[in-house]
N, C-alpha and C positions, 0 to 999 in steps of 0.2 A: 504492501499499500505507498505507505511513507507519503513522501510532496506530492504521490499520483493521483490519490485517492480522492472519487468523486462517486455520487451515485447516480445510476444511468436514470432519467427521466421520460417522460413521455416521447415514444416517437413518433414521429409527423413528419409526414412524405419524405420518410427514410431517413432521416435527418436525425441522429442522435445527441442530444443534449444531457447536460450532467450538472448537477448540484452539489456545492460540498455546503458544510455547516462548521464555521470554527468554533473552539471551546471558549467559552465566556463563564468561567466560575461562578454561579448563583447570579447569573443575568448583570453583574456589575462589570461595564467596561471603561477604560479610560478613554477621554475624550481623542488621544494619540489614536488609538486602535480603532476605536469608532470613526474618523476620518478616514485611516487606511482601508476600510474595509467600503465605504462609498467610494473612494478612488477606484480603488480597485474591480469594485463593480461597474464601473463607470468606463473604464478603460477597457475592458474586456465584453462590455453590452451585457452585463447580467441584471436580474432581477432580483431585488431586495424582499424577503419574506421574513417578516419578524415571528417567530413560531411560537409552540406552547412551552416547549421548556427554556423559555428564558435565551434563545440565541437567535442568532440574523442567518438567513440561511441564502447563500447567493446562488440563485439559479440559471438556467437560460445559457451555461458556457460548453464551451466547446473541448471535446476529450485533448485536444494538444494543445491545449492551453492550461490544464491542469498543474501544470509540475511548476511553471512560471508563477500562476497563481500563487501558489500556498509558499512560495520564496519570497514573493513580495509582501506577502500578510505576513510571515513569520510566525503564524499562529500555530496551535495543533488543530487534527480535528477533532468532533466535540464525540464520536462514533469511530471508532479503528472495529468494532467487533460487536454485532448483533448480540449474540449471546455476552452481555456485558451490563455492568451498571452506566447508563445510558446519560444521567444529570442528576445533577442536586438539584429541585426547586425551591428557593427560598423565598420567603417574604423580607421586606426592607423594615425588620423587627425594631433596629436601633433607631432608625428613622419616624415610628408608628407612634400616635397618641394611644395606641387600645393595646400596645405590647405588656406583656406581663413577664416575660423574660425575654432579655436580648439574645436571641436564636442565634444569631447572624455569625458569629465566631464559632460554635458547635457544628453550624451548618457548612462555614467554609472548610472547617478540619474534616467533615468528615467528605468533602468533596474531593479536596486534597488526597487522602487517602484510601479513596474508595473508587472513584471514578476510574472507568475502564476495567476496574475488579472482571473477570471472568468468571460467568454463575451460567446455570442452566439454562436461563433465558433472559432476554432484554428486562432491564430491573431498572425502573423509575424510584427514587426516594424523595419527597418533601419534608420539608421542613419550617415551621409557622412558629411567632412568636407569641400568639393567644389562640384561644379556642376557636374564635374565626375561621382558623386554618385554612387561611387564603393560600392560593396554590393547589386547592383540591387535594389536602393531605390525605385525606379518607380512600381516596378512591388511587393512591400510589400502593406500589409496591411494598413499600417502609418508608414509613414516617416519623417524625417528632414534633410533638406539639405541647405548647406551654400552657399550663391548665390556669383555673384562675388564681390560684397561689403562689405563681410562680416555679412550681414544680413541673416536672416534664414526663409526659406520657409518650410513651414507644407503641407504634400502631403496625401492621404486617398485614399485608395478603389484599390490599387493595388491587381493584381495577377498573377501568372505564372503556374498556374495549369492545371486543367481541363478546366477551362473557364479564357482565358487571359484578364487580362483587366488592359491600362495603369491606375495608379490612379490621382486622380483629384490633381491641386493645389487647395487649401484651402485655404491660405494667404499666402503673403508675406512681406519682409521688417517686420520682428520680429526680437525682442531682443531675447537672451534664456531664461529669466523667462517667457515673453509672449508664446516662443513658447512649452515651458514646459507645461504651462497653458492649449494650445488651444489642447497638445497630451489627454492632463487628461481630459479635457470636451467632448472631440470626443471619449473616450473610454467609457466613463460614460453614453454618449446620445447611442451608440450603443447598450449598456448593456441595457440600460431602455427600447428603444423603437424598435430594432430589435426582427423576431422572434426568435426563438430556433431553432439554425442548419444554418442561415442566415450569408453568410459571408459579411465583410463588402460591399465589392464594388457592392454586386447583393441589399443589404440593399439601398444603394446611389443611385443603379438605379430604385428599386423599389418606393423611395418616391422622386426623383429626385434630380439630383445636386445641384441645386440653391437653394433650399429649406435647404437640406442638409448644404450648406456652410454659409448660412444666419442664422441657428438656431446656431451651434456651434461656430461662429463668434461673435454674442449676447453674448450668454454664457459666453461665454470667456472675456466679458467688452471689446471687439476689434471692430475698426471701420469698419462697413458693406458698401462696395460699390458693387454695380452689376458689375460680369466681368472685376475687376480692378485688374484684376493678370497677373503678365507679365512673357509668358512663356519663 
């Protein structure tokens, strides 16, 4: 892949065009990189699309231009492998009046450590600083949400795709380090035990939600109590 990476788009009149999506952690981008994306898109007749993953896709590109485009952007692709952690979508917690806990540092830590991690199927993570859960965290494969009291909730198994599924609440009343560690354990447990191509929510349904909860909570060295989660 490397600097040649691009997604084939719709073929029209026999002409192939490609799209690329640079990695923009958490949707926060510097003015310099924003200008660079605009300039490259203009130079290569690209069409810009702000997507649901808090990134900017450049489409309508020619295959022969892809290497030059990546070289000029000096950015990494957002997704190199479909069977991976595709993105960590975060709310602007530190800038929002509704915030109960500034989850931005935690979200960026999760993004830095787990973005691109190979897992059985594409996985999206959401992190939100209040129970509004902006970014549809309950529809993400994995998520962290700040509760009314500033403590954190970890959820898993959500999906807004072909098979809609509300995430299970795995554990509440967590501090930042506990939430981070539980996210790490869930990803590792999913990678080690799920079948290839199995979405996290499908895996949870197959083994049983309470079995999943108990296993990951105990592996994270947290106290497990059956059905003790406040929704």
